[in-house]
MARKOL-740684 format. One record per residue (C-alpha): x, y, z. Coordinates in pm, 1 decimal. Last residue first. Layout:
# MARKOL-740684
(guti (X; Y; Z)) ...
***
This chain:
# MARKOL-740684
(guti (-635.4; 1177.3; -1675.6)) (guti (-344.6; 1209.8; -1405.6)) (guti (-487.7; 1002.6; -1128.8)) (guti (-496.5; 1112.2; -780.1)) (guti (-277.7; 970.6; -510.4)) (guti (-481.4; 1092.5; -144.4)) (guti (-261.4; 1187.4; 146.9)) (guti (-277.8; 943.9; 443.4)) (guti (119.7; 866.9; 462.7)) (guti (292.8; 1150.4; 382.5)) (guti (436.3; 1264.3; 15.2)) (guti (822.9; 1331.0; 23.3)) (guti (952.1; 1552.1; -257.6)) (guti (1235.4; 1517.6; -500.5)) (guti (1214.6; 1824.6; -796.0)) (guti (1158.4; 1785.8; -1138.0)) (guti (1158.6; 2074.4; -1194.5)) (guti (991.5; 2376.3; -1344.9)) (guti (662.5; 2377.2; -1609.6)) (guti (650.0; 2821.5; -1698.8)) (guti (334.6; 2948.1; -1562.2)) (guti (483.1; 3296.2; -1507.6)) (guti (465.4; 3273.5; -1163.9)) (guti (654.4; 2936.9; -1162.9)) (guti (491.3; 2588.8; -1219.7)) (guti (555.5; 2275.0; -1040.0)) (guti (706.0; 1911.6; -1120.1)) (guti (753.7; 1640.4; -916.8)) (guti (968.4; 1357.0; -827.2)) (guti (853.6; 1154.9; -556.9)) (guti (948.0; 959.8; -228.7)) (guti (645.3; 783.9; -51.2)) (guti (531.9; 823.5; 304.2)) (guti (277.8; 552.1; 416.7)) (guti (-31.2; 416.1; 347.6)) (guti (-90.1; 625.2; 59.2)) (guti (-540.0; 694.6; -37.7)) (guti (-594.6; 596.9; -305.2)) (guti (-828.2; 789.8; -593.7)) (guti (-973.5; 615.6; -860.9)) (guti (-898.7; 609.1; -1220.4)) (guti (-846.7; 234.5; -1285.4)) (guti (-1039.9; 42.3; -1036.2)) (guti (-858.4; -38.2; -747.2)) (guti (-821.3; -410.4; -657.7)) (guti (-768.7; -510.8; -303.9)) (guti (-537.9; -814.1; -209.0)) (guti (-496.5; -889.1; 170.1)) (guti (-233.1; -1098.8; 326.5)) (guti (-259.4; -1330.2; 565.2)) (guti (-109.1; -1413.9; 921.5)) (guti (-391.0; -1479.6; 1149.1)) (guti (-509.0; -1770.1; 922.3)) (guti (-137.6; -1923.6; 972.4)) (guti (-175.0; -1969.0; 1361.4)) (guti (-526.7; -2127.5; 1329.8)) (guti (-388.4; -2357.5; 1090.3)) (guti (-88.0; -2472.2; 1286.1)) (guti (-263.3; -2507.9; 1609.0)) (guti (-521.0; -2721.9; 1452.9)) (guti (-238.8; -2915.9; 1259.6)) (guti (-34.4; -2958.9; 1597.0)) (guti (-333.9; -3097.4; 1768.3)) (guti (-401.3; -3345.3; 1504.1)) (guti (-119.1; -3471.8; 1530.6)) (guti (-109.5; -3489.1; 1908.9)) (guti (-414.7; -3655.8; 1884.3)) (guti (-269.3; -3885.3; 1610.8)) (guti (-23.3; -3995.0; 1823.7)) (guti (-229.5; -4115.0; 2154.1)) 
***
């Protein structure tokens, strides 16, 4: 009886742990990525004369894409 209970506990523990797994995705350098949640960032802008101003604190909403600088 004891080995059966132990086997059941191990099976339930294994099935429970399989449902709580993390996933890692490797993104190639230079590919755009979609933001999963809102992100606070600092950004620069150009005025009407083309002069760079800033940095300004902004919030980028979830679902927006981040592109590489180059």
